[in-house]
C-alpha angles and dihedrals in degrees: 000000000000090000091053092048091048091052091049092051091048091050091049092048091048092049090046093053094046095046091045091054093046092052094045093050095043094246083126100043122230111269095018116142110245109217117197095220094051092047091049090061093041093052097032093230140108129284094248096060090046093051093046091047090052090050090052090049091056087062087053089052090237094109131040129204116236110217089322090287104088147356140248135187107265111264122242131223140166090250091053092049092049091052091051090050092048092050094045093052093047100042097039092050089056092047094045094051090051091047093052089045088060094042118153138158094269092056092047092050090051092050093052092047094048090049091050091051091048093051091051092046092054086074095046104064140283099283093052091045095050091055093048092042092056092045091055095048093046090047089059088059099034096094093058096097089223107117097173092051091048089054091055092046091052092050092048090051090056093047090051093051090066090063092047091056091046098050113012101093098087124112095243092059091052091053091070119097097230092170091058091049091052091048092053091050090049094049093049091048091051089050085054090231102152095184094052095042095050092045091053094045094050090046089051091053096043093050089055091044094052090052096048091047090053090050091052090051089052 
């Protein structure tokens, strides 16, 4: 019995991770109806793990229920993106100030390590970079002592990634020196300068936000 339950949980977790990645990257387009039978074949798993995974993804706001009878990938819009950006800037500033207020050597060591991994991953492909990029940004906030706030910040990061995949292939975006922006944020955090670090982080997000908004207008 326990072995069966363990296998079911593993299958659900596997389906959840695969579907989540497909929605974040746009492989499953925004607004697309998600049919259980089609996803079963795509993921090579049973109907129950797929259904449970889709239910979990509704909590992540990446999937929506349709009249309680089906599911679809959550739609996207400029208004939704702007709300995500507003919340990220506000909530992460609060978390970052608290994190710097609790700064210690262990947190600083973790920041340096996460930044190093992110810099290496930038040369190893988008998927590797996204994981390392999120790890660095969450490490900045991780010393806040505010677990509920960190959960919201993590969720907002994921929601924002969808828009980056949708609109971040233009030449203007690539002209930015993202590595330099991250280095400046790291240096200010290590200096324990909360004002400078939050200013740089919010500027980093808003510059990306302005570009993605312009791409959606286009």
